[in-house]
C-alpha positions in Angstrom: -11.5 -45.7 -48.2 -10.5 -47.5 -45.2 -6.9 -47.2 -46.0 -7.2 -43.4 -46.3 -8.7 -43.1 -42.9 -6.0 -45.2 -41.3 -3.2 -43.1 -43.0 -4.9 -39.9 -41.8 -5.3 -41.3 -38.3 -1.6 -42.4 -38.2 -0.6 -38.9 -39.4 -2.7 -37.3 -36.6 -1.2 -39.6 -34.0 2.4 -39.1 -35.1 2.1 -35.3 -35.4 3.4 -33.5 -32.3 0.9 -31.8 -30.1 1.7 -28.2 -29.7 2.6 -27.3 -26.1 1.1 -24.2 -24.5 3.4 -21.3 -24.5 5.7 -20.9 -21.5 4.5 -18.3 -18.9 6.5 -15.1 -18.9 9.4 -14.9 -16.4 8.6 -13.3 -13.1 9.8 -9.7 -12.7 13.1 -9.2 -11.0 12.8 -8.5 -7.2 13.1 -4.9 -6.2 16.6 -3.8 -5.3 16.9 -2.9 -1.6 19.1 0.1 -1.0 20.5 0.3 2.4 21.3 3.7 3.7 22.6 5.3 6.8 19.9 6.6 9.2 21.5 10.0 8.8 20.6 10.0 5.1 17.0 8.7 5.4 14.3 11.4 5.0 11.4 11.9 7.3 8.0 11.4 5.6 6.5 14.5 7.0 9.1 17.1 6.2 11.4 15.6 3.7 14.3 16.6 6.0 17.2 14.3 6.9 16.5 12.0 9.9 18.6 13.0 12.9 19.1 11.2 16.2 21.2 12.1 19.2 21.6 10.6 22.7 21.3 13.0 25.6 22.1 12.2 29.3 19.3 13.9 31.3 19.6 14.9 34.9 16.6 16.4 36.7 17.1 17.9 40.2 15.0 19.7 42.8 16.2 21.4 46.0 15.6 18.0 47.8 18.0 16.2 45.4 18.0 14.0 42.3 14.6 13.4 40.8 15.7 11.3 37.8 18.8 10.6 35.7 19.0 8.6 32.5 19.7 8.6 28.7 17.1 9.5 26.1 17.5 9.0 22.3 16.1 12.1 20.7 15.1 12.6 17.0 13.2 14.8 14.7 10.6 12.0 14.0 8.8 12.6 17.3 9.2 13.1 21.0 11.2 11.1 23.4 10.1 11.1 27.0 10.1 9.6 30.5 7.3 9.9 33.1 6.9 8.7 36.7 3.8 9.1 38.8 3.1 8.2 42.5 -0.3 8.7 44.1 -1.1 8.0 47.8 -4.1 8.6 50.0 -4.5 11.9 51.6 -3.2 12.4 55.2 -6.0 11.2 57.6 -5.4 14.3 59.8 -6.9 16.5 57.1 -10.3 18.0 57.9 -12.9 15.4 57.2 -10.4 12.6 56.7 -10.5 12.9 52.9 -9.4 15.8 50.8 -11.2 17.2 47.8 -8.3 16.1 45.6 -8.2 12.5 46.9 -4.6 12.2 47.8 -1.0 13.2 47.5 0.6 13.1 44.1 4.2 13.1 42.9 4.9 13.3 39.2 7.8 14.0 36.9 7.6 14.1 33.1 10.4 15.0 30.7 9.7 15.3 26.9 12.5 16.1 24.4 12.5 16.6 20.7 15.1 17.9 18.2 13.9 21.3 17.0 13.9 21.8 13.2 15.6 25.2 13.1 19.1 24.2 14.4 20.7 20.8 14.6 21.9 21.6 18.2 18.5 22.9 19.3 16.5 20.7 21.7 12.8 21.4 22.5 12.2 20.6 26.2 9.0 20.2 28.1 9.3 19.2 31.8 6.6 19.0 34.5 7.1 18.3 38.2 4.2 18.0 40.6 4.5 17.3 44.3 2.2 17.4 47.3 1.4 20.9 48.7 2.4 20.8 52.3 0.1 23.8 53.1 -3.1 22.2 51.9 -4.5 18.7 52.4 -4.3 16.8 49.1 -3.3 19.8 47.1 -0.5 19.7 44.5 2.1 22.2 43.5 3.2 22.0 39.8 6.1 23.5 37.9 6.4 23.3 34.1 9.3 24.3 31.8 8.7 24.7 28.1 11.8 25.9 26.3 14.3 25.4 23.5 18.0 25.1 24.4 21.2 24.8 22.4 23.2 21.7 23.3 26.3 21.5 21.2 28.0 18.2 20.2 29.6 16.8 23.4 28.4 19.8 25.3 25.7 20.5 27.9 23.0 23.0 28.9 20.9 23.5 32.0 17.4 24.9 32.3 16.1 26.2 35.6 12.4 26.6 36.6 10.4 27.7 39.6 10.5 25.7 42.8 14.2 24.9 42.2 13.6 22.5 39.3 16.7 22.1 37.1 17.2 20.0 34.0 20.7 19.3 32.7 21.2 17.9 29.2 24.5 16.4 28.2 24.9 15.5 24.5 27.1 12.5 23.7 
């Protein structure tokens, strides 16, 4: 019997041990498709993404208030804002005004309108100290749509002499 056990033990030792099965191959990486920004779709509307650059000039009767480029698209607003606040004039009655000081502010917000590729939605607000009242402020606001053709320009005029020129590149 001893011989049988030795033969069986030798057979077990010489038999190959089965290896575990190989893991499955990892999935192929996703293919990245590069597309032009003009072809990408906006998540909200499913409309093509559009972007244009506008040179913006804002003037008042006193002169240039701001000039610079803004990239405008249909994915949200583009804007520029500047604010300056100073203490009220000490010659005002009581030395302090109810409003706490003089304020100059200019804000320009632009967005491509969805109805026409050349249509730009414009919101502009200009605030300046009211010379007739201590610490008071006079404000002009323009909210409008304007057509600015490719390589063309358009001008909006508001109260108080506020003028906004948009030049499309």
